[in-house]
C-alpha positions in Angstrom: 136.3 135.4 116.2 140.0 134.3 114.8 141.3 131.1 114.3 144.5 130.7 116.7 146.3 128.6 119.0 146.8 131.1 121.3 144.7 133.6 123.1 143.7 137.0 121.8 144.9 139.6 124.5 142.1 141.6 124.6 140.5 144.0 127.3 138.3 142.6 130.0 134.8 142.8 128.9 131.9 142.7 131.7 128.7 140.3 131.1 125.4 139.5 132.4 125.3 136.1 134.2 122.4 133.8 133.4 119.5 134.6 135.6 118.5 131.9 138.3 115.7 129.6 137.8 112.5 129.8 139.3 111.7 127.9 142.4 110.1 124.4 141.6 111.8 124.8 137.8 114.9 123.0 138.8 114.8 119.8 137.1 115.0 117.2 139.7 118.2 114.8 139.3 120.8 116.7 137.9 122.4 120.3 139.9 123.5 122.7 137.6 125.4 124.4 140.7 128.2 121.3 139.9 129.3 123.0 136.5 132.6 124.8 137.6 133.6 128.1 135.0 133.9 131.8 135.6 132.1 132.3 132.6 128.5 132.0 133.6 126.6 129.1 132.7 123.8 128.8 130.1 119.9 128.2 131.3 120.0 123.8 131.1 116.0 124.3 131.7 115.0 123.7 128.1 117.3 120.8 127.9 116.4 119.1 131.6 112.6 119.5 131.4 112.2 119.2 127.7 114.0 115.9 127.2 116.5 117.0 124.9 114.7 120.0 122.9 115.0 123.8 122.6 111.9 125.9 121.6 112.5 126.3 118.0 111.0 123.6 114.9 112.2 119.9 114.0 111.6 117.6 111.5 110.2 114.5 112.7 108.5 111.4 111.8 105.1 111.2 113.5 103.7 108.4 114.1 100.0 108.4 115.9 98.5 105.2 117.4 101.7 103.4 116.3 100.7 104.3 113.1 103.0 106.4 110.6 101.9 109.6 110.0 104.3 111.0 107.9 107.2 113.0 108.5 106.4 116.7 109.4 107.6 120.0 110.7 107.0 120.6 113.9 107.0 123.6 116.5 108.2 123.1 120.1 107.0 125.4 122.6 106.6 126.2 126.4 104.0 124.7 128.4 102.7 126.9 131.3 100.6 124.1 132.6 103.2 121.4 132.2 105.9 123.6 132.6 107.6 121.4 130.2 108.0 122.1 126.2 105.5 120.4 124.0 104.8 120.0 120.0 102.4 122.6 119.1 99.9 121.2 116.8 97.6 122.6 115.2 94.0 121.9 113.6 95.4 121.3 109.9 98.2 118.9 111.5 95.7 117.3 113.8 93.2 116.8 110.5 96.2 115.7 108.6 96.7 113.0 111.4 93.5 111.3 110.6 91.6 113.1 114.3 88.4 114.2 114.1 88.8 118.0 114.2 85.4 118.4 114.5 85.0 116.9 117.7 87.4 118.6 118.8 86.5 121.9 117.9 83.2 121.0 119.9 85.0 120.2 122.8 86.8 123.9 122.6 83.8 125.2 122.2 82.4 123.7 125.6 85.4 124.7 126.8 85.7 128.1 126.0 88.9 127.7 124.1 89.9 129.7 120.9 89.3 127.5 118.0 91.4 130.0 116.0 94.4 129.3 118.4 97.7 128.5 116.7 98.4 125.5 119.0 95.8 123.4 120.4 95.1 122.9 124.3 95.4 119.2 123.5 95.8 118.8 127.5 92.8 119.7 128.2 90.9 118.9 125.4 91.6 115.8 125.8 92.8 114.3 128.9 93.8 111.1 127.7 96.2 112.7 125.2 100.1 111.8 125.6 103.3 112.6 123.3 106.8 110.6 123.6 109.7 113.0 121.7 112.6 109.9 120.8 114.9 113.0 120.1 117.7 110.1 119.3 115.8 108.7 116.5 113.7 111.9 115.7 110.2 110.3 116.1 107.0 111.7 117.7 104.6 109.2 119.2 101.3 110.6 120.0 98.4 108.9 121.8 94.8 110.0 120.7 91.7 107.8 121.6 90.1 106.0 118.8 86.6 107.4 119.5 88.7 111.0 118.2 90.3 109.3 115.0 88.1 109.3 111.5 86.8 106.0 111.0 90.0 104.2 108.3 91.6 107.6 107.9 94.8 105.7 108.8 94.6 103.9 104.8 92.7 106.6 103.1 95.2 109.2 100.9 93.5 112.3 99.4 93.7 111.6 95.6 94.8 115.3 95.2 98.3 114.5 96.6 98.4 111.7 94.0 102.0 112.7 92.1 102.1 112.4 88.1 106.1 112.6 88.3 108.5 114.3 86.2 109.3 113.7 82.6 111.3 111.3 82.1 112.4 108.8 79.5 113.9 105.3 80.4 115.2 102.5 79.2 115.0 99.1 81.5 117.3 96.1 79.9 118.0 92.5 80.0 121.1 92.1 78.1 123.1 88.3 78.0 125.8 87.1 76.0 126.9 83.6 75.2 130.1 82.0 73.8 129.8 78.3 72.8 133.1 75.8 71.8 132.3 72.5 70.6 134.8 70.1 70.1 135.2 70.2 66.2 132.8 73.0 65.5 133.5 76.8 64.8 133.0 78.8 68.2 129.2 80.1 68.2 127.9 83.5 69.9 124.5 84.2 70.9 123.2 88.0 72.2 120.0 89.1 73.7 118.6 92.4 75.0 115.2 92.9 76.3 113.8 96.3 76.0 111.1 97.3 78.5 111.3 101.6 77.2 108.9 103.9 78.7 108.5 107.6 78.1 106.6 109.9 80.8 105.0 113.6 80.1 102.6 115.2 82.0 99.7 112.4 83.1 100.3 110.1 80.0 102.6 106.9 80.0 104.2 105.6 76.6 105.4 101.9 77.0 107.1 99.6 74.2 108.7 96.3 74.8 110.9 95.4 72.4 114.2 93.2 72.2 117.6 92.8 70.1 118.4 89.1 68.9 122.1 88.0 67.1 123.8 84.9 66.8 126.4 83.6 64.6 123.8 82.2 61.8 120.8 84.6 61.5 122.8 87.9 62.0 121.1 91.0 64.1 117.5 91.4 64.3 114.8 94.0 66.2 111.7 93.2 66.9 109.2 95.2 69.0 106.8 93.3 70.7 103.9 95.6 71.9 103.6 99.4 72.6 100.5 101.5 74.6 100.1 104.8 75.8 97.8 104.9 79.8 97.1 107.1 81.9 94.7 107.7 84.6 91.2 108.3 84.8 90.3 109.3 88.7 86.8 109.7 88.4 86.1 105.9 87.8 88.9 104.6 89.5 90.3 103.2 85.9 93.4 103.2 83.9 92.9 103.9 80.2 95.4 102.4 77.5 95.3 102.4 74.3 97.5 100.4 72.3 98.7 97.0 71.7 97.3 95.5 74.7 95.4 92.5 76.3 92.4 92.0 77.4 91.3 91.2 80.7 91.9 87.1 81.4 89.5 86.2 84.9 86.5 85.4 83.3 87.3 85.1 79.6 90.5 84.0 78.0 92.7 86.8 77.7 94.0 88.0 74.0 95.6 90.4 72.6 94.5 93.2 71.0 95.3 96.7 69.0 92.9 99.5 70.5 91.7 101.0 73.7 90.9 99.4 77.1 89.7 101.3 80.5 90.1 98.7 83.5 89.6 99.4 87.1 92.4 100.0 89.4 91.6 98.5 92.5 95.0 100.1 93.8 93.2 104.0 93.6 91.0 102.5 96.6 92.0 103.5 99.9 93.7 100.0 101.4 90.5 99.2 103.6 88.4 98.6 100.9 90.3 96.9 98.4 89.7 92.9 97.9 87.5 91.1 99.3 87.0 90.7 103.2 83.7 89.2 105.4 81.7 91.9 107.7 82.5 90.6 111.2 79.5 91.4 113.5 79.0 90.7 117.4 78.0 92.0 120.5 79.9 93.9 123.6 79.0 93.9 126.9 81.2 97.0 128.1 83.2 99.5 126.4 85.4 96.4 125.0 87.8 96.5 122.7 88.0 94.1 119.6 90.8 92.5 117.9 91.3 90.2 114.7 93.5 87.7 113.8 94.3 85.4 110.4 96.7 83.3 110.3 98.0 84.4 113.4 98.6 88.3 112.4 97.0 91.0 113.8 94.4 92.8 111.5 92.8 95.5 113.4 92.5 96.5 117.1 88.8 98.6 117.6 87.2 100.0 120.7 83.4 99.3 120.2 80.9 100.8 122.9 78.1 98.0 124.1 75.8 96.8 122.4 76.2 95.1 118.6 79.3 96.2 116.3 80.1 96.1 112.6 83.4 96.0 111.1 83.6 96.1 107.7 86.7 97.5 106.9 89.3 95.3 107.0 92.4 94.6 105.3 93.0 90.9 104.8 96.9 89.5 105.2 95.9 87.1 102.5 92.9 85.5 100.7 92.9 82.3 102.9 92.6 81.5 106.4 89.7 81.7 108.9 89.7 84.8 111.2 90.1 84.6 114.8 87.5 87.6 117.0 88.7 88.5 120.7 86.7 90.8 122.4 87.9 91.9 125.2 85.7 93.5 127.5 86.7 96.8 129.7 86.7 94.2 133.5 89.3 91.7 131.2 86.8 88.8 130.3 88.0 88.0 126.7 85.5 86.0 124.3 86.9 84.2 121.6 84.6 83.2 118.1 85.7 82.2 114.9 84.5 83.0 111.2 85.8 81.3 108.4 87.5 83.5 105.1 88.2 82.5 102.0 88.6 84.2 98.6 88.5 84.2 95.0 90.3 86.3 92.4 86.9 87.8 91.2 85.1 88.5 94.6 84.5 91.6 95.9 83.5 93.6 98.6 79.1 94.1 99.1 78.2 97.0 97.2 81.2 97.2 95.1 81.3 97.6 91.6 84.8 96.1 89.6 84.7 96.6 85.6 87.1 96.2 82.5 86.6 96.8 78.9 88.6 96.3 75.7 87.8 96.8 72.0 90.0 96.7 68.8 91.2 94.6 66.8 92.7 91.6 67.2 96.2 91.3 67.2 97.9 88.5 65.6 101.2 87.5 67.1 102.6 86.0 63.6 100.9 88.2 61.4 99.4 85.3 59.2 95.8 84.6 61.4 92.8 86.8 60.7 92.4 89.8 62.7 88.8 90.4 63.3 87.4 93.6 65.6 86.8 92.3 69.0 85.3 93.2 72.0 85.2 92.3 75.9 83.2 94.1 78.7 83.4 92.3 82.6 81.8 93.6 85.7 81.7 92.2 89.0 79.7 92.9 91.7 78.9 92.8 95.3 75.4 91.4 95.8 75.9 90.5 99.6 78.2 90.4 102.1 79.7 87.1 101.0 77.8 87.0 98.0 79.9 88.6 94.9 78.1 87.8 91.3 80.0 88.5 87.8 79.8 88.0 84.7 80.6 89.5 81.1 80.3 89.8 77.4 82.7 89.1 74.4 82.1 89.4 70.5 84.1 89.3 67.1 83.1 88.8 63.3 80.8 85.4 63.5 81.7 85.0 67.4 79.4 85.6 70.3 80.1 84.9 74.2 78.3 85.5 77.2 79.0 84.4 80.5 77.2 84.5 83.8 78.5 83.7 87.4 78.6 84.0 90.9 81.3 83.6 94.0 80.3 82.6 97.5 82.4 82.6 100.9 80.9 79.9 103.1 81.7 77.8 106.4 83.5 75.4 103.7 85.3 77.6 102.3 85.0 80.1 98.9 83.3 78.1 95.9 82.8 80.0 92.8 80.7 78.5 89.7 80.0 80.4 86.3 78.9 79.7 82.9 79.7 80.3 79.2 78.0 80.0 76.2 79.8 80.5 73.0 78.3 81.2 69.1 81.0 80.2 66.4 79.8 80.7 62.9 82.4 79.8 60.0 81.5 80.2 56.4 77.9 79.7 57.4 79.1 76.7 59.9 77.3 77.9 63.4 79.0 75.7 66.4 77.4 76.7 69.7 78.3 74.8 73.5 78.6 76.0 76.7 82.0 75.5 79.6 81.1 75.8 83.1 84.0 76.4 85.8 84.2 75.8 89.2 86.6 77.3 91.8 87.5 76.4 95.5 89.6 78.2 97.9 90.4 76.8 101.4 92.4 77.2 104.6 91.6 74.5 107.2 93.6 76.8 110.0 93.6 73.8 112.9 95.1 71.2 110.3 97.4 73.9 108.6 96.0 72.4 105.3 95.8 75.1 102.6 93.6 74.5 99.6 95.6 77.5 97.5 93.5 76.8 94.5 91.4 73.5 93.0 90.1 74.3 89.9 87.7 72.2 87.1 86.0 73.1 83.6 83.9 71.3 81.5 83.4 72.4 77.7 80.9 70.7 75.5 82.1 69.8 71.6 80.5 73.1 70.5 82.3 75.2 72.6 84.6 77.7 71.2 87.3 80.8 72.7 87.5 83.2 71.1 91.0 81.9 69.6 90.1 78.5 68.4 87.2 80.7 66.4 90.0 83.0 64.8 92.8 80.1 64.5 89.7 77.9 62.8 88.9 81.4 60.8 93.1 81.0 59.8 92.8 77.3 58.9 90.2 77.8 56.5 91.8 80.9 54.8 95.1 79.9 54.9 97.4 77.7 52.6 98.6 75.8 54.9 95.6 75.3 57.1 97.6 72.6 59.5 99.8 75.4 61.1 96.8 76.6 62.7 96.5 73.4 64.1 94.9 73.1 67.5 93.7 71.2 70.6 90.4 71.9 72.0 90.4 71.4 75.9 87.0 69.4 76.9 88.3 69.2 80.8 90.3 70.5 82.9 91.5 69.6 86.4 93.9 71.5 88.6 95.0 71.2 92.9 97.0 72.8 94.9 97.3 71.7 98.1 100.1 72.5 101.3 100.5 70.6 104.8 102.6 71.5 107.4 103.6 68.7 109.9 104.2 70.6 112.5 108.0 72.2 113.8 109.4 68.6 113.9 107.6 67.0 110.8 108.1 69.6 108.1 105.2 70.2 105.6 104.4 68.1 102.8 102.6 69.6 99.2 101.0 67.9 96.1 100.0 70.0 92.9 98.2 68.5 90.0 97.0 69.2 86.6 95.1 67.5 84.2 93.7 68.1 80.9 91.6 66.0 77.9 90.7 67.3 74.7 87.8 66.5 72.1 90.7 66.5 69.1 93.1 64.6 70.9 93.0 60.7 72.6 94.7 60.6 76.0 95.1 63.3 78.2 98.2 66.2 79.4 98.7 65.8 83.0 101.6 67.1 85.7 101.8 65.9 88.7 104.6 67.7 92.0 104.7 66.1 95.1 107.2 67.0 97.7 108.2 66.8 101.4 111.0 69.5 102.9 112.5 69.3 106.6 115.1 70.1 108.6 117.6 68.5 111.1 119.6 70.5 113.1 121.5 73.0 110.1 121.0 70.7 107.6 118.0 71.1 105.2 116.4 68.1 102.9 114.0 68.3 100.7 112.3 64.9 98.4 110.5 65.7 94.9 108.7 63.6 92.4 107.4 65.1 89.3 105.2 63.2 86.8 104.4 64.7 83.2 102.3 63.5 79.9 102.4 65.5 77.3 100.6 65.7 73.5 101.5 67.8 70.4 100.0 68.5 67.0 99.9 66.7 63.9 101.3 68.3 61.1 99.7 66.7 58.9 95.5 66.9 59.9 94.3 68.6 63.3 94.6 66.0 65.7 96.8 65.9 68.3 98.9 62.5 69.6 100.7 61.6 72.6 104.3 62.0 73.0 104.8 60.0 76.4 105.3 60.2 79.8 108.1 61.2 81.8 108.6 60.8 86.0 111.9 62.1 87.9 112.6 62.1 91.5 115.3 64.8 93.2 116.8 64.9 96.8 118.7 68.1 97.5 120.1 67.8 100.7 121.9 71.6 102.5 124.1 72.6 105.1 125.4 76.0 105.9 130.0 75.2 106.8 130.7 77.3 109.6 128.7 80.2 111.2 128.8 84.2 110.4 127.2 85.8 107.3 130.5 84.5 104.8 130.0 81.0 105.5 129.6 79.4 102.4 126.7 76.7 102.3 127.2 72.9 100.6 124.6 71.9 98.6 124.2 68.0 97.0 121.6 66.5 94.9 120.4 63.3 93.6 117.8 62.8 90.5 116.9 60.1 88.1 113.9 59.2 85.8 112.4 56.5 83.7 113.7 57.9 81.0 117.4 59.2 81.6 120.0 57.9 84.1 120.5 59.0 86.8 122.7 61.9 88.1 124.1 63.1 91.1 125.5 66.7 92.0 127.4 68.8 94.5 128.1 72.6 94.9 129.1 74.9 97.3 128.0 79.0 97.0 128.2 81.5 99.3 128.9 85.6 99.5 132.9 87.0 99.4 133.9 89.4 101.9 133.9 93.1 101.3 131.9 96.1 101.2 130.0 94.7 97.8 127.8 91.9 98.0 129.7 89.1 95.1 128.1 86.1 95.3 129.6 83.2 93.8 129.0 79.4 93.4 130.9 75.9 92.1 128.8 72.9 91.1 130.1 69.8 90.1 128.0 67.2 88.4 127.6 63.2 87.4 125.4 62.3 84.5 126.9 60.3 81.5 130.6 62.2 82.1 131.5 65.3 84.6 131.0 68.5 84.3 131.5 71.2 86.0 130.1 75.1 86.2 130.8 78.5 88.2 129.3 81.6 88.7 129.9 85.3 90.3 126.6 87.5 90.8 126.6 91.2 92.0 125.6 94.1 91.9 127.2 97.4 91.2 125.8 100.8 91.9 124.4 101.3 88.1 124.2 97.3 87.1 123.7 94.0 88.7 125.7 91.4 86.6 126.4 87.5 86.4 129.7 85.6 84.7 129.6 81.8 84.5 131.3 79.4 82.9 131.1 75.5 82.3 132.6 72.7 81.3 131.8 68.9 80.3 132.9 66.3 77.3 133.1 68.1 74.2 132.0 71.0 74.7 132.8 74.8 76.5 130.7 78.2 77.1 130.4 81.2 79.2 128.3 83.8 79.9 127.7 87.1 80.6 124.2 88.6 81.6 123.7 92.6 82.8 120.7 93.7 84.1 119.5 97.6 85.0 118.0 100.8 83.3 119.0 104.5 82.1 116.9 107.1 82.9 117.2 110.2 80.9 115.4 113.9 82.7 116.0 117.2 83.1 119.0 117.3 85.3 121.0 114.6 82.9 121.3 110.7 82.7 120.7 108.1 85.4 122.3 104.4 85.4 120.7 102.2 88.4 119.3 98.4 89.1 116.0 97.3 86.9 113.3 99.1 88.4 109.4 98.5 89.0 106.4 99.6 87.0 106.6 102.9 89.6 109.5 104.1 90.6 111.3 107.4 91.8 114.0 109.9 90.7 115.8 111.7 94.2 117.4 114.7 93.8 119.6 116.3 96.0 121.5 119.9 94.6 125.1 120.2 95.3 125.5 117.2 96.4 127.0 113.7 95.0 127.2 110.3 96.1 124.9 110.6 98.6 124.0 107.0 99.8 120.3 105.9 99.3 118.0 103.1 101.4 117.3 100.0 99.4 120.6 100.2 97.6 122.3 102.7 95.3 123.8 106.1 95.0 123.7 109.7 93.7 125.2 110.2 90.9 127.9 113.2 90.1 124.5 115.2 89.0 123.1 114.9 92.3 120.2 112.3 91.0 119.8 109.5 92.1 117.5 106.3 91.2 115.0 104.7 94.4 113.9 101.5 92.3 110.3 100.5 93.7 107.2 102.7 95.4 104.3 101.0 95.3 101.3 103.2 93.3 98.6 105.6 95.3 100.0 104.9 98.9 102.7 106.7 101.2 106.2 105.6 100.0 109.1 106.3 102.7 112.2 107.8 100.7 114.9 107.7 103.1 119.1 109.0 102.5 121.2 106.1 103.9 123.6 108.6 106.0 125.9 105.3 106.9 127.0 105.7 103.2 127.2 109.1 102.7 130.5 111.6 103.2 131.2 113.3 106.0 131.5 116.6 104.3 127.8 116.0 103.1 124.7 117.4 105.0 121.1 116.6 104.8 118.6 118.7 106.3 115.8 116.1 105.9 116.7 112.5 106.1 113.2 111.1 105.1 110.3 112.6 102.5 107.4 110.8 101.6 105.7 110.7 98.4 102.5 109.1 96.5 103.0 108.4 93.5 100.3 107.0 90.5 100.9 104.1 88.9 103.9 104.2 86.2 104.6 108.0 87.4 108.7 108.8 88.4 108.2 111.0 90.9 111.1 113.9 91.7 111.7 113.7 95.6 114.0 116.9 96.0 115.9 116.6 99.2 117.7 119.8 100.8 121.7 119.0 101.2 125.2 120.7 100.7 128.6 120.1 100.5 131.0 121.8 102.9 132.9 120.9 105.7 132.8 119.5 109.2 134.9 121.5 112.1 135.1 120.6 115.9 135.9 124.1 117.4 137.5 124.6 120.7 136.2 127.7 121.5 137.7 129.5 124.2 136.3 133.8 125.4 139.0 136.4 124.9 140.2 136.1 128.6 141.3 132.6 127.9 137.9 130.7 129.7 135.6 127.8 127.4 132.7 128.5 127.0 130.1 127.0 129.1 128.3 124.2 128.2 124.6 124.3 126.0 125.8 127.7 124.2 124.7 127.7 120.9 126.7 128.5 117.7 125.0 130.2 114.9 126.3 131.7 111.7 126.2 135.4 110.7 122.6 134.7 109.7 121.2 133.4 112.9 121.3 130.3 111.8 121.9 127.9 114.7 124.9 125.3 113.7 125.5 123.4 117.0 125.4 123.6 120.8 129.2 123.4 122.8 130.0 120.4 125.1 131.2 120.8 128.4 134.6 121.5 127.3 133.8 124.3 125.2 133.8 122.7 121.7 130.9 122.6 119.3 130.8 120.4 116.0 129.4 122.1 113.3 129.1 121.6 109.7 130.1 124.9 107.5 130.1 125.6 103.9 132.1 128.9 104.2 136.3 128.7 104.0 136.3 132.0 106.1 133.4 133.6 107.8 131.6 135.1 111.0 130.1 133.1 114.1 128.2 133.5 117.1 128.0 132.0 120.0 125.0 133.0 122.7 124.1 131.7 126.4 121.4 133.1 128.5 122.0 137.0 127.6 125.5 136.7 126.9 126.9 136.4 123.3 130.7 136.4 121.5 131.2 137.1 118.3 134.4 137.2 115.8 135.4 135.3 112.4 136.9 132.6 111.5 139.2 131.2 108.9 139.7 127.6 108.3 142.8 125.5 107.1 143.5 123.5 104.3 141.5 120.4 104.1 142.4 116.8 105.1 140.9 114.1 103.1 142.0 111.4 105.3 139.4 113.1 108.3 136.2 112.8 108.7 136.5 116.0 110.5 138.8 118.1 112.1 139.6 120.1 115.3 140.4 124.0 115.6 140.8 126.1 118.5 139.7 129.4 118.0 139.4 132.6 120.7 136.4 134.7 120.9 135.6 138.2 121.8 133.0 138.3 124.9 129.7 140.9 124.4 127.4 141.8 126.9 125.9 142.7 129.9 127.7 144.9 132.9 127.5 143.0 136.4 130.2 140.6 136.6 133.4 141.0 135.0 134.6 138.0 133.1 138.1 136.9 134.7 140.5 134.0 135.3 
């Protein structure tokens, strides 16, 4: 085949026409006799019967019963029974999809089918089986009766597939620099650089939190705040941590130690075994479907047989909101019941055990307090369906703390109570006391009232926390004992309530906290309440806050009240126009008992362009008028913000940047700030490939996926809309299941080349027929011809051999590409091919 604008002069060649379709095989609704031309048409039966698919392998996103099952390489074969192309599914593939293959094998034996057949004959084994191939979305939807699915398989991931990730080092940074000008003073500078550093080697993860502070007065100072080493312990579903760490704070107040801890990691469990949920029980009269909803969201839809049923694998959408159970009988009858549901952080499912243990030496922040050995251990056990018992032990030199408690889910909400007894000995003086804590959680669905959390604690005068005990020791041993003076809590009360008033009347919230102390008069109080609603396109919110605070005396260990403050603020905002680029105007009015009222007006929005750049301008009238402006956005390798402010007697400018630098075997890459678990994409022989969620691969072919969920199936996709046309990606989606803190390497197969639209004509001047396949010299399919004999192909070689096939006919030759035109997504080339093949008919004009 030679690139040419004129037809090559070659002798006529005889070719064999495509055999006519057999009776009954011609697809209804399309008559191939309308395809005109002297060259015999290609056999279109596979296209027209197989929904646009040819008998070969395809990478497809598979979903079983509407649940994603990952991306798989699926082979399509012709089914003589159905008379069309169908997906060839093996027992291994079906097992991966969550199908109970044991039941299939039993059915196969009963029907005399071979258990080792390469393709499972699902139409015979499962008459209800259906599939829907969507070629335009590269999706395969499979429907199999729920009775043939393994229970909860859709959420269970084999631990052997957990990915420990690559060997990498990274630095997650947050940088800020500021310059201030004040009348009559020299300009001052201050800078801050926060670093979250990490190194992953095998299953071990080393982490360090540190910062660098620099200013005009104190110079530059580096501080390392915390360093620890961590890894998974699969046998006990735990995280082993060594170094500087914090003890668990659910039962006892957490403290920082230098030592070792082993903490239960609930993320290692299947999703339907995490957290707490009640068991749903009921009775079905027929083969029924049980639908369970919470706050309007469907949690599960489960087929059940006649008689009693138990559903214990729910995964609630939140910790509050009663469950609505709908039983849909076979005859269409629907019965609806409701079951109360509330949960507290320490609650677990029946029979489940959760634990946390840590031991080491107390790690003083300032290095002045004593650093005794410390041990903390806690556990929670699901004693019954609605009852969790928990407790723990905390010990140090001269200190013992013991906790026992329980949590229960009732019709009136979730309630927990626990009692902590402490004994503290300092220089022969022994103190003991108790602390009682009550917690409550409830959502009243019918009135849309949500008690997020209500709590009360009372501590006797002799009660000490571990931190109180260490503070007391430091006070006695220090030359400046009053520097350790601290308030000792007597009572603490907190509540948070959210009330929806309906679509027309908005919502209101109230939160309050009140604390009293043994060694201080008065209390420390915070009260906040607010109301929000919309009127047309205008949103408004009114909030009121009241605070009163206390401070430790610098002369004795007593504390005193510093006064109170009450403030109110009204905020009104409305878009100025419609569309994504329409700015939003905001007005604020605020005032309080301790300061002058203020009024402000602002405008914020997004600038036009490929990159999203957000702007904001604001003016405020307090004693005087002040103004400010900011611009923020995301670049491929960082997020940034620039702002400036001006008022009476001062000016200031500020610049911030956030991002990550990752060092790995393929080089160094920069990107947006990453989470605890993130990914590294590699697409060899490419650059600048867009990634879903933002970002691109660099010149080394690597890119950063900023966040992944640990121990869960994560879909990582290439964004072809942000990828140059000269790049070809074999698969656009892959799945990965990372361990916590891992950085898995996700390798896509890609290539850089050129897209060419060939107009292919035979050596006698006739275009090739519709649906002829175009292959390279190695037999790899590159494209299919359209009705004008044109085919869009992707090539990596400037010169080579192409082969076109249809039926038993073939056309082979050489091609040579013209000079690349960077202004075009693809180029057009007219080529001539030499026919090869049969003896029945001569191809002539």
